[in-house]
VEXVEX-355421 format. One record per residue: residue number from 1; residue in three letters; x negated, y negated, z negated of N, C-alpha, C in turn. Coordinates in steps of 0.001 Angstrom, whole numbers. Example, Ala and Ser with C-alpha at 12.3 -4.5 7.8 and 13.67 -1.06 7.14 Angstrom:
REC  seq  type     n_px     n_py     n_pz    ca_px    ca_py    ca_pz     c_px     c_py     c_pz
REC    1   ALA   -13190     5690    -7800   -12300     4500    -7800   -13200     3300    -7800
REC    2   SER   -12850     2250    -7080   -13670     1060    -7140   -12900      -30    -7870
This chain:
REC  seq  type     n_px     n_py     n_pz    ca_px    ca_py    ca_pz     c_px     c_py     c_pz
REC    1   MET     -838     1200        0        0        0        0     -878    -1256        0
REC    2   LEU     -373    -2297      653    -1077    -3569      678     -926    -4274     -655
REC    3   GLN    -2014    -4713    -1204    -1973    -5510    -2416    -1870    -6971    -2011
REC    4   ARG     -691    -7570    -2266     -494    -8955    -1878    -1206    -9869    -2863
REC    5   LEU    -1950   -10816    -2310    -2725   -11714    -3151    -1857   -12852    -3661
REC    6   SER    -2066   -13237    -4880    -1324   -14347    -5456    -1904   -15665    -4973
REC    7   PHE    -1124   -16752    -5135    -1624   -18065    -4751    -2886   -18403    -5515
REC    8   SER    -2940   -18061    -6787    -4103   -18426    -7590    -5361   -17750    -7087
REC    9   LEU    -5228   -16490    -6677    -6394   -15780    -6163    -6828   -16373    -4834
REC   10   ILE    -5844   -16682    -3980    -6181   -17262    -2690    -6837   -18625    -2877
REC   11   LEU    -6235   -19460    -3731    -6807   -20786    -3948    -8193   -20703    -4552
REC   12   GLY    -8396   -19701    -5423    -9683   -19588    -6086   -10756   -18997    -5220
REC   13   SER   -10386   -18390    -4080   -11403   -17724    -3288   -11756   -18473    -2016
REC   14   VAL   -10784   -18732    -1141   -11161   -19289      150   -10341   -20486      586
REC   15   LEU    -9217   -20759      -37    -8366   -21825      456    -8793   -23186      -83
REC   16   PRO    -9180   -24137      773    -9484   -25488      301    -8201   -26140     -212
REC   17   LEU    -8157   -26447    -1483    -6932   -26917    -2109    -6430   -28202    -1481
REC   18   ASN    -7340   -29127    -1159    -6888   -30395     -582    -6236   -30202      774
REC   19   ILE    -6753   -29247     1557    -6170   -28983     2873    -4802   -28331     2704
REC   20   TYR    -4704   -27373     1770    -3423   -26716     1530    -2358   -27741     1131
REC   21   ARG    -2711   -28656      211    -1744   -29661     -222    -1393   -30606      925
REC   22   SER    -2376   -30918     1765    -2106   -31784     2911    -1127   -31136     3864
REC   23   ILE    -1323   -29826     4081     -419   -29111     4971      990   -29088     4394
REC   24   MET     1096   -28771     3111     2404   -28692     2501     3094   -30055     2445
REC   25   ASN     2323   -31135     2404     2881   -32481     2374     3080   -33059     3768
REC   26   GLY     2679   -32297     4772     2842   -32750     6140     1785   -33729     6603
REC   27   SER      706   -33881     5849     -373   -34789     6233    -1577   -33964     6640
REC   28   ILE    -1825   -33873     7937    -2848   -32974     8475    -4068   -33770     8927
REC   29   ALA    -5223   -33327     8500    -6456   -33932     9002    -6556   -33704    10505
REC   30   ARG    -7217   -34583    11210    -7289   -34477    12666    -7996   -33199    13104
REC   31   ALA    -8967   -32747    12377    -9654   -31497    12714   -10391   -31007    11483
REC   32   THR   -10540   -29685    11390   -11308   -29116    10289   -11799   -27744    10689
REC   33   THR   -12953   -27353    10195   -13456   -26010    10446   -13189   -25087     9268
REC   34   ALA   -12527   -25597     8223   -12254   -24779     7048   -11258   -23677     7380
REC   35   VAL   -11297   -22623     6580   -10343   -21526     6714    -9229   -21738     5699
REC   36   THR    -8012   -21659     6159    -6846   -21852     5300    -5958   -20619     5375
REC   37   ILE    -5540   -20121     4235    -4666   -18954     4188    -3260   -19412     3827
REC   38   LEU    -2311   -19064     4665     -915   -19430     4457     -116   -18152     4196
REC   39   PRO      296   -17908     2966     1003   -16659     2663     2469   -16701     3071
REC   40   ASP     2985   -15547     3475     4420   -15320     3660     5071   -16331     4597
REC   41   ILE     4466   -16541     5747     5092   -17413     6744     6231   -16639     7406
REC   42   PRO     7438   -17213     7455     8589   -16460     7976     8612   -16396     9496
REC   43   GLY     9085   -15259     9982     9329   -15073    11399    10774   -14677    11593
REC   44   SER    11011   -13461    12103    12365   -12950    12200    12925   -12686    10809
REC   45   PRO    14247   -12599    10683    14836   -12326     9367    14220   -11091     8712
REC   46   SER    13876   -11228     7446    13292   -10154     6627    11878    -9780     7060
REC   47   ARG    11253   -10599     7898     9882   -10344     8308     9047   -11596     8061
REC   48   CYS     7888   -11417     7460     6955   -12522     7271     5546   -11960     7279
REC   49   ASN     4590   -12818     7563     3178   -12430     7580     2324   -13539     6997
REC   50   ASP     1226   -13146     6357      207   -14106     5965     -554   -14524     7219
REC   51   LEU     -858   -15794     7327    -1635   -16318     8445    -2918   -16938     7927
REC   52   ILE    -3994   -16704     8632    -5281   -17304     8322    -5600   -18240     9478
REC   53   ILE    -5743   -19527     9196    -5944   -20481    10279    -7283   -21189    10117
REC   54   SER    -7835   -21572    11245    -9115   -22265    11280    -9172   -23071    12562
REC   55   GLY   -10182   -23899    12693   -10356   -24660    13916    -9599   -25976    13897
REC   56   ARG    -9102   -26382    15061    -8473   -27694    15219    -6992   -27606    14846
REC   57   LEU    -6654   -28150    13722    -5276   -28060    13236    -4306   -28848    14096
REC   58   ASN    -4773   -29864    14769    -3886   -30705    15569    -3889   -30311    17041
REC   59   SER    -4523   -29211    17378    -4635   -28818    18782    -3299   -28318    19314
REC   60   GLY    -3039   -28592    20560    -1869   -28028    21224    -2141   -26667    21818
REC   61   LYS    -3350   -26145    21563    -3732   -24828    22078    -4076   -23925    20897
REC   62   ALA    -3586   -22687    20939    -3806   -21771    19818    -4263   -20405    20315
REC   63   VAL    -5139   -19797    19521    -5568   -18414    19737    -4993   -17584    18603
REC   64   VAL    -4180   -16601    18944    -3552   -15732    17944    -4310   -14418    17920
REC   65   TYR    -4774   -14029    16744    -5653   -12866    16608    -5000   -11764    15789
REC   66   PHE    -5046   -10535    16323    -4625    -9331    15609    -5847    -8418    15482
REC   67   GLY    -6268    -8152    14252    -7493    -7402    14015    -7286    -5906    13888
REC   68   GLY    -8368    -5241    13512    -8357    -3790    13437    -8366    -3279    12013
REC   69   ASP    -8559    -1976    11886    -8698    -1373    10567    -9904    -1998     9852
REC   70   ILE    -9914    -1876     8553   -10963    -2423     7678   -10790    -3928     7480
REC   71   GLN   -10543    -4675     8555   -10449    -6119     8452    -9293    -6556     7551
REC   72   ASP    -9585    -7461     6635    -8579    -7995     5728    -9162    -9261     5099
REC   73   LEU    -8438    -9847     4161    -9000   -10940     3381   -10164   -10420     2548
REC   74   GLU   -11135   -11256     2293   -12353   -10811     1617   -12088   -10178      241
REC   75   PRO   -11254   -10771     -623   -11018   -10117    -1920   -10425    -8721    -1773
REC   76   ALA    -9547    -8542     -794    -8950    -7229     -573    -9979    -6240      -48
REC   77   MET   -10890    -6698      806   -11932    -5816     1323   -12881    -5377      211
REC   78   VAL   -13195    -6274     -679   -14057    -5922    -1799   -13387    -4876    -2676
REC   79   SER   -12118    -5080    -2973   -11405    -4159    -3863   -11162    -2803    -3217
REC   80   SER   -11167    -2744    -1882   -10940    -1473    -1189   -12232     -762     -821
REC   81   GLY   -13377    -1302    -1232   -14653     -647     -979   -15236     -921      386
REC   82   CYS   -14803    -2012     1035   -15286    -2331     2379   -16240    -3521     2392
REC   83   SER   -16941    -3723     1292   -17834    -4880     1186   -18911    -4898     2263
REC   84   ALA   -19285    -3739     2763   -20335    -3677     3787   -19912    -4371     5079
REC   85   TYR   -18613    -4600     5242   -18118    -5192     6484   -17497    -6567     6271
REC   86   LEU   -17904    -7245     5200   -17348    -8569     4912   -17628    -9575     6020
REC   87   ALA   -18673    -9346     6788   -18958   -10250     7912   -17798   -10293     8899
REC   88   TRP   -16946    -9242     8859   -15831    -9137     9793   -14482    -9316     9099
REC   89   SER   -14499    -9944     7929   -13246   -10255     7250   -12395   -11161     8143
REC   90   LEU   -11120   -11262     7831   -10252   -12134     8625   -10700   -13591     8523
REC   91   GLU   -11193   -13999     7351   -11682   -15365     7212   -12891   -15603     8117
REC   92   ASN   -13856   -14685     8082   -15062   -14860     8895   -14773   -14712    10381
REC   93   THR   -13842   -13833    10715   -13477   -13683    12126   -12783   -14938    12640
REC   94   ALA   -11929   -15540    11821   -11285   -16794    12225   -12325   -17882    12464
REC   95   THR   -13321   -17936    11591   -14398   -18915    11762   -15197   -18635    13031
REC   96   LEU   -15487   -17354    13273   -16206   -16980    14487   -15422   -17378    15733
REC   97   LEU   -14131   -17087    15740   -13317   -17413    16907   -13211   -18923    17114
REC   98   SER   -13241   -19674    16022   -13174   -21134    16176   -14434   -21667    16852
REC   99   SER   -15552   -20950    16712   -16769   -21359    17418   -16726   -20958    18890
REC  100   LYS   -15993   -19890    19213   -15870   -19455    20604   -14793   -20244    21348
REC  101   PHE   -13803   -20716    20596   -12718   -21516    21174   -12652   -22843    20409
REC  102   PRO   -13617   -23730    20601   -13742   -24921    19742   -12600   -25918    19870
REC  103   ASP   -11840   -25863    20930   -10740   -26813    21125    -9393   -26240    20696
REC  104   HIS    -9404   -25056    20055    -8169   -24366    19728    -7966   -24239    18216
REC  105   LEU    -6722   -24091    17843    -6381   -23621    16506    -6463   -22106    16518
REC  106   ILE    -7118   -21516    15539    -7211   -20065    15415    -6176   -19595    14391
REC  107   VAL    -5392   -18609    14772    -4354   -18061    13892    -4538   -16549    13813
REC  108   ALA    -5110   -16071    12705    -5265   -14632    12499    -4058   -14132    11714
REC  109   VAL    -3417   -13089    12234    -2222   -12533    11607    -2625   -11340    10747
REC  110   ARG    -2360   -11441     9453    -2692   -10349     8541    -1643    -9250     8647
REC  111   PRO    -2041    -7980     8726    -1051    -6897     8786     -179    -6881     7538
REC  112   ALA     1032    -6371     7700     1990    -6368     6598     1565    -5454     5460
REC  113   ARG      816    -4395     5788      363    -3475     4742     -895    -2766     5205
REC  114   LYS    -1532    -2135     4236    -2693    -1284     4506    -2382      125     4027
REC  115   GLN    -2656     1093     4878    -2520     2490     4492    -3860     2971     3954
REC  116   ASP    -3835     3577     2782    -5068     4055     2134    -6101     2936     2008
REC  117   LEU    -5618     1722     1830    -6435      533     1579    -7241       40     2771
REC  118   VAL    -7310      826     3844    -8214      514     4956    -7489      343     6288
REC  119   PHE    -6482     1167     6545    -5886     1232     7883    -4775      194     8031
REC  120   SER    -4921     -660     9031    -3991    -1769     9246    -2681    -1270     9836
REC  121   CYS    -1585    -1725     9251     -248    -1363     9714      534    -2647     9967
REC  122   PHE      757    -2960    11227     1496    -4162    11605     2980    -3819    11720
REC  123   ASP     3583    -3490    10593     4960    -2999    10593     5950    -4013    11143
REC  124   ASN     5648    -5295    11055     6558    -6315    11559     6522    -6442    13075
REC  125   PHE     5563    -5783    13699     5387    -5912    15145     5553    -4607    15909
REC  126   VAL     5355    -3477    15260     5410    -2204    15976     5956    -1132    15051
REC  127   GLN     6739     -229    15622     7351      840    14842     6274     1695    14185
REC  128   SER     6441     1950    12892     5462     2731    12140     6175     3623    11146
REC  129   THR     5479     4659    10711     5940     5469     9601     4960     5282     8452
REC  130   ALA     5230     5931     7344     4317     5822     6201     2947     6388     6531
REC  131   GLU     2900     7333     7481     1641     7993     7803     1031     7537     9122
REC  132   ILE     1849     7027    10042     1367     6754    11394     1733     5329    11802
REC  133   SER      759     4593    12299     1005     3253    12834       85     3023    14027
REC  134   PRO      664     2806    15215     2091     2802    15511     2616     4216    15733
REC  135   SER     3920     4399    15504     4516     5711    15738     5190     5785    17103
REC  136   GLU     5575     4625    17647     6132     4561    19001     6188     3103    19434
REC  137   TYR     6337     2907    20763     6575     1573    21297     8059     1464    21618
REC  138   ASP     8805      844    20736    10243      660    20899    10475     -665    21623
REC  139   PRO    11028     -651    22847    11178    -1894    23616    12154    -2893    23007
REC  140   GLN    12898    -2463    21982    13834    -3377    21322    13450    -3606    19858
REC  141   TYR    12177    -3450    19536    11754    -3563    18137    11745    -5006    17639
REC  142   GLY    11574    -5959    18549    11635    -7368    18150    10309    -8002    17793
REC  143   ALA     9198    -7419    18239     7887    -8030    17964     7765    -9399    18620
REC  144   SER     8286    -9522    19828     8186   -10785    20557     8934   -11891    19833
REC  145   GLN    10147   -11582    19386    10933   -12583    18663    10265   -12946    17339
REC  146   HIS     9722   -11931    16655     9060   -12222    15377     7849   -13120    15580
REC  147   LEU     7024   -12809    16569     5839   -13630    16811     6242   -15042    17225
REC  148   ASP     7246   -15157    18074     7697   -16469    18505     8161   -17308    17318
REC  149   ARG     8941   -16698    16413     9456   -17438    15259     8368   -17685    14225
REC  150   LEU     7431   -16764    14121     6294   -16955    13209     5485   -18176    13633
REC  151   LEU     5219   -18278    14927     4457   -19415    15429     5281   -20701    15392
REC  152   SER     6587   -20565    15556     7457   -21734    15422     7415   -22280    13999
REC  153   SER     7402   -21365    13012     7284   -21793    11619     5961   -22514    11386
REC  154   LEU     4896   -21982    11991     3586   -22619    11842     3573   -23990    12508
REC  155   GLN     4185   -24101    13675     4284   -25402    14337     4975   -26422    13436
REC  156   ASN     6076   -25998    12826     6809   -26906    11949     5959   -27319    10751
REC  157   LEU     5203   -26356    10227     4358   -26637     9074     3255   -27619     9422
REC  158   LEU     2690   -27450    10597     1584   -28304    11035     2058   -29582    11722
REC  159   ARG     3368   -29623    11983     3930   -30746    12750     3198   -30880    14076
REC  160   SER     3128   -29770    14756     2401   -29695    16020     3231   -28877    17001
REC  161   THR     2841   -28902    18264     3506   -28109    19295     2445   -27415    20133
REC  162   PHE     2574   -26104    20253     1623   -25340    21053     2042   -25389    22519
REC  163   GLN     1146   -25864    23348     1389   -25910    24786      716   -24749    25519
REC  164   GLU     -200   -24069    24817     -964   -22995    25457    -1360   -21987    24397
REC  165   LEU    -1137   -20716    24681    -1456   -19661    23724    -2338   -18606    24376
REC  166   TYR    -3347   -18159    23615    -4107   -16970    23963    -3841   -15946    22863
REC  167   ILE    -3676   -14685    23228    -3510   -13631    22233    -4701   -12683    22343
REC  168   VAL    -5387   -12490    21221    -6580   -11652    21159    -6282   -10450    20269
REC  169   GLY    -6434    -9262    20826    -6322    -8047    20036    -7679    -7372    19945
REC  170   PHE    -8015    -6909    18753    -9265    -6168    18564    -8939    -4804    17981
REC  171   SER    -9455    -3735    18614    -9292    -2381    18102    -7806    -2052    17945
REC  172   LYS    -7361    -1673    16754    -5945    -1338    16575    -5031    -2530    16833
REC  173   GLY    -5544    -3745    16653    -4727    -4923    16891    -4187    -5022    18303
REC  174   CYS    -4811    -4305    19243    -4336    -4322    20624    -2977    -3653    20789
REC  175   VAL    -2549    -2848    19810    -1225    -2228    19931     -140    -3291    19914
REC  176   ILE     -400    -4455    19319      586    -5533    19334      747    -6068    20748
REC  177   LEU     -370    -6211    21456     -291    -6652    22849      495    -5646    23670
REC  178   ASN      237    -4351    23456      990    -3319    24162     2481    -3435    23877
REC  179   GLN     2821    -3634    22601     4219    -3735    22208     4904    -4913    22901
REC  180   LEU     4226    -6046    22970     4795    -7211    23641     5072    -6922    25110
REC  181   LEU     4172    -6202    25754     4387    -5848    27162     5578    -4916    27310
REC  182   HIS     5690    -3925    26435     6804    -2979    26524     8154    -3660    26294
REC  183   GLU     8177    -4724    25520     9434    -5419    25249     9854    -6357    26371
REC  184   ALA     8914    -6737    27223     9166    -7793    28201    10330    -7507    29152
REC  185   PRO    10465    -6300    29741    11593    -6077    30650    12951    -6265    29984
REC  186   HIS    13091    -5773    28756    14358    -5906    28036    14666    -7381    27764
REC  187   ILE    13660    -8145    27347    13870    -9562    27049    14188   -10337    28313
REC  188   LEU    13480   -10023    29386    13690   -10726    30650    15112   -10494    31159
REC  189   ASP    15614    -9262    31027    16971    -8939    31469    18024    -9599    30587
REC  190   LYS    17716    -9746    29296    18716   -10235    28341    18748   -11755    28252
REC  191   ASP    17625   -12368    27922    17601   -13807    27645    16642   -14599    28522
REC  192   GLY    15667   -13929    29104    14636   -14643    29822    13735   -15410    28869
REC  193   SER    12881   -16235    29415    11908   -16944    28579    12550   -17991    27687
REC  194   ALA    13812   -18341    27955    14473   -19351    27126    14582   -18900    25676
REC  195   GLY    14618   -17585    25454    14716   -17077    24094    13405   -17040    23359
REC  196   LEU    12299   -17349    24049    10967   -17314    23446    10219   -18592    23808
REC  197   PRO    10625   -19723    23260    10026   -20994    23683     8546   -21117    23390
REC  198   VAL     8053   -20444    22340     6625   -20516    22022     5860   -19446    22786
REC  199   LEU     6345   -18229    22739     5635   -17118    23373     5563   -17280    24888
REC  200   SER     6482   -18025    25453     6439   -18256    26904     5195   -19024    27322
REC  201   LYS     4469   -19604    26349     3262   -20385    26652     2000   -19520    26717
REC  202   VAL     2141   -18202    26569      962   -17325    26612      305   -17390    27985
REC  203   LYS     -997   -17713    28000    -1740   -17785    29257    -2798   -16693    29387
REC  204   LYS    -3329   -16222    28254    -4406   -15243    28324    -4186   -14142    27294
REC  205   LEU    -4535   -12918    27683    -4581   -11779    26775    -6005   -11243    26760
REC  206   TYR    -6498   -10958    25552    -7832   -10369    25390    -7685    -9018    24707
REC  207   TYR    -8082    -7963    25397    -8127    -6610    24826    -9578    -6308    24474
REC  208   LEU    -9900    -6314    23182   -11273    -6111    22728   -11414    -4739    22088
REC  209   ASP   -12054    -3835    22797   -12297    -2462    22341   -11037    -1842    21741
REC  210   SER   -10010    -1844    22554    -8699    -1345    22135    -8753      137    21790
REC  211   GLY    -8089      511    20693    -8031     1917    20313    -7302     2115    19006
REC  212   HIS    -6826     3317    18792    -6127     3666    17554    -6149     5178    17401
REC  213   ALA    -5684     5652    16258    -5695     7096    15973    -4299     7696    16018
REC  214   SER    -3353     6991    16627    -1981     7470    16711    -1790     8340    17946
REC  215   THR     -542     8738    18187     -230     9607    19321      359     8835    20498
REC  216   VAL      585     7529    20337     1141     6744    21434       44     6407    22437
REC  217   ASP      455     5913    23605     -510     5590    24646    -1482     4511    24177
REC  218   PHE    -2686     4578    24720    -3700     3571    24408    -3491     2295    25211
REC  219   TRP    -3017     2453    26441    -2860     1328    27357    -1480     1388    28008
REC  220   VAL     -979      251    28430      316      182    29114      104      559    30580
REC  221   THR      803     1588    31018      667     2044    32405     1955     1861    33195
REC  222   ASP     2907     1152    32628     4171      841    33296     4019     -506    33992
REC  223   ASP     3924     -488    35312     3695    -1745    36029     4856    -2714    35880
REC  224   GLN     6080    -2189    35687     7219    -3080    35509     7119    -3858    34201
REC  225   ALA     6573    -3228    33158     6406    -3913    31880     5410    -5065    32014
REC  226   VAL     4284    -4803    32678     3269    -5849    32845     3819    -6966    33731
REC  227   HIS     4493    -6588    34794     5065    -7582    35708     6091    -8443    34983
REC  228   ALA     6921    -7822    34153     7926    -8583    33405     7271    -9563    32447
REC  229   PHE     6171    -9139    31809     5488   -10042    30879     4895   -11233    31625
REC  230   VAL     4361   -10998    32815     3836   -12091    33626     4951   -13085    33937
REC  231   ASN     6139   -12576    34272     7265   -13451    34602     7836   -14149    33371
REC  232   LEU     7727   -13495    32238     8289   -14032    30995     7436   -15137    30398
REC  233   THR     6138   -15096    30678     5185   -16011    30063     4477   -16838    31139
REC  234   SER     3396   -17488    30723     2554   -18237    31662     1249   -17490    31938
REC  235   LEU     1256   -16171    31759       36   -15371    31831     -652   -15498    33184
REC  236   ASP    -1942   -15834    33130    -2734   -15867    34359    -4085   -15191    34207
REC  237   ALA    -4378   -14612    33010    -5680   -13978    32825    -5603   -12892    31761
REC  238   VAL    -6064   -11698    32129    -6214   -10593    31194    -7689   -10239    31135
REC  239   HIS    -8251   -10234    29923    -9661    -9919    29707    -9739    -8575    28989
REC  240   ILE   -10541    -7664    29512   -10731    -6345    28912   -12206    -6160    28609
REC  241   CYS   -12517    -5878    27358   -13902    -5675    26948   -13974    -4427    26069
REC  242   ASN   -14728    -3445    26486   -14817    -2176    25778   -16247    -1839    25398
REC  243   THR   -16376     -816    24540   -17659     -182    24243   -17444     1329    24274
REC  244   PRO   -18523     2109    24314   -18374     3560    24241   -17749     4045    22937
REC  245   TYR   -17705     3186    21923   -17051     3561    20660   -15611     3993    20917
REC  246   GLN   -14970     3383    21916   -13610     3775    22276   -13574     4616    23552
REC  247   THR   -14299     4197    24578   -14156     4861    25876   -14708     6281    25899
REC  248   GLU   -15709     6569    25045   -16328     7888    25065   -15975     8729    23840
REC  249   ARG   -15025     8266    23053   -14672     9007    21836   -14075    10367    22212
REC  250   PRO   -14577    11467    21608   -14047    12802    21925   -12568    12936    21556
REC  251   GLY   -11890    13803    22267   -10491    14064    21964    -9521    13073    22575
REC  252   ARG   -10007    12258    23499    -9147    11273    24154    -9223    11435    25669
REC  253   PRO    -8710    12528    26211    -8878    12786    27642    -8187    11763    28539
REC  254   TYR    -7179    11060    27999    -6418    10137    28839    -6817     8682    28654
REC  255   TYR    -7754     8410    27748    -8067     7008    27432    -8530     6243    28673
REC  256   LYS    -9568     6741    29333   -10120     5996    30466    -9169     5998    31660
REC  257   LEU    -8394     7068    31817    -7397     7094    32890    -6371     5987    32672
REC  258   GLN    -5857     5872    31438    -4887     4827    31139    -5506     3433    31253
REC  259   LEU    -6733     3300    30797    -7437     2024    30898    -7529     1572    32351
REC  260   ASN    -7926     2473    33225    -8101     2115    34630    -6763     1830    35305
REC  261   LEU    -5721     2546    34899    -4389     2275    35445    -3917      884    35043
REC  262   PHE    -4120      546    33767    -3732     -780    33298    -4516    -1863    34033
REC  263   ALA    -5814    -1656    34180    -6637    -2640    34885    -6179    -2796    36337
REC  264   ASP    -5823    -1684    36986    -5351    -1748    38372    -4035    -2527    38476
REC  265   ILE    -3142    -2310    37510    -1877    -3045    37510    -2148    -4541    37392
REC  266   CYS    -3016    -4899    36465    -3347    -6314    36278    -4035    -6885    37506
REC  267   ARG    -4888    -6081    38117    -5592    -6531    39316    -4596    -6774    40455
REC  268   ASN    -3644    -5871    40620    -2641    -6018    41686    -1759    -7243    41466
REC  269   LEU    -1556    -7596    40206     -765    -8786    39878    -1612   -10052    39856
REC  270   LYS    -2914    -9885    40159    -3861   -11005    40235    -4026   -11724    38892
REC  271   VAL    -3941   -10958    37809    -4167   -11557    36488    -5370   -10948    35769
REC  272   LEU    -6023    -9943    36364    -7209    -9364    35733    -8381   -10312    35914
REC  273   LYS    -8804   -10933    34815    -9908   -11877    34879   -11247   -11167    34832
REC  274   GLN   -11377   -10193    33938   -12623    -9445    33837   -12395    -8126    33109
REC  275   GLN   -13223    -7160    33426   -13252    -5862    32745   -14714    -5501    32574
REC  276   ILE   -15197    -5493    31328   -16607    -5253    31087   -16796    -4179    30016
REC  277   LEU   -17961    -3566    30033   -18345    -2555    29054   -19640    -2994    28381
REC  278   LEU   -19607    -3176    27072   -20792    -3520    26297   -21428    -2253    25736
REC  279   PHE   -22732    -2266    25540   -23473    -1118    25014   -23251      128    25878
REC  280   GLY   -23086      -94    27169   -22747      996    28071   -23815     2064    28186
REC  281   SER   -25060     1728    27834   -26142     2706    27951   -26182     3663    26766
REC  282   LYS   -25396     3390    25726   -25405     4240    24536   -24401     5380    24668
REC  283   PRO   -24822     6623    24428   -23844     7705    24331   -23029     7554    23051
REC  284   PHE   -21908     8256    22995   -21011     8074    21857   -21699     8367    20520
REC  285   ASP   -22567     9374    20499   -23176     9744    19220   -24217     8735    18739
REC  286   GLN   -24495     7716    19561   -25422     6666    19140   -24738     5316    18922
REC  287   VAL   -23519     5166    19404   -22818     3918    19201   -22286     3882    17770
REC  288   THR   -22266     2705    17163   -21934     2597    15748   -20688     1745    15545
REC  289   LEU   -20157     1804    14336   -19042      937    13976   -19454     -526    14067
REC  290   GLU   -20717     -805    13742   -21206    -2185    13863   -21206    -2631    15321
REC  291   ASP   -21559    -1737    16262   -21476    -2069    17679   -20040    -2434    18052
REC  292   HIS   -19104    -1669    17527   -17680    -1919    17754   -17312    -3335    17301
REC  293   PHE   -17709    -3714    16109   -17400    -5047    15604   -18140    -6140    16369
REC  294   GLN   -19325    -5822    16888   -20099    -6824    17624   -19366    -7361    18848
REC  295   VAL   -18386    -6625    19321   -17579    -7105    20443   -16997    -8482    20136
REC  296   LEU   -16648    -8704    18871   -16059    -9980    18472   -17029   -11138    18697
REC  297   LYS   -18312   -10876    18605   -19319   -11910    18865   -19646   -12021    20339
REC  298   LEU   -19637   -10891    21045   -20226   -10835    22367   -19249   -11007    23516
REC  299   PHE   -17941   -10863    23274   -17031   -10929    24409   -17032   -12335    25028
REC  300   PRO   -17048   -12398    26366   -17011   -13713    27028   -15594   -14268    27030
REC  301   VAL   -15510   -15574    26903   -14184   -16212    26862   -13786   -16761    28221
């Protein structure tokens, strides 16, 4: 189970108190590189997520980040025995992304819970069970609406309007991107982009070493889903960056087949910006978890 941090713990660890009070009072500094944690931001009814923000608070451009297993707030990582990977905490990753996207607001979405203290479960975005996350891609699960309303709440809090969105998924976090694609045909048929005023501003998707230990597909191979998402949003660029940590992992006979199918779909729709492999000379038995995390530093924007 996820141990939810109290305001006092958050304020005492990483949240600059003056910035938090400024945000709550509606008085926002023009720019800051500090990391701010906003607990329990509401999205769809009965769904909320903690958000970690960094970068330009007044920017009309935002990068939304969904991380992988292990990644969490630093106090939670320490308590779960993951201190060796604190360099990749959500706070540090938000700071890193703000250096890669200096003109953007960075918004890292904390998973709703952790299984066995380590495994990220984005229950508000993708169907999950107590043991498996994700358990399926349900096209009517409502991840798109939740993300749209979550970002709308953040806009209201910051008194800002996002004109351009990039969504970055790393490792298991890429299942959220998959879920959004699977939902697109249903949303397009029902409401169109009018029902998603914020999410319709998505221009770029970044798949960074996508992978998970579930039984669902690794990549979206339904061309209608990808096409619908292109029509639903402002998408013009899909970036794919992998390492052998995912592509050569044993027991995944369909991973590279699905990856190439997804890339071909994006290429045919003229939205594939790049597909690269880092550490490609390393066999799987030599690639490390640290190599996997290094993608966050090395991927081109």
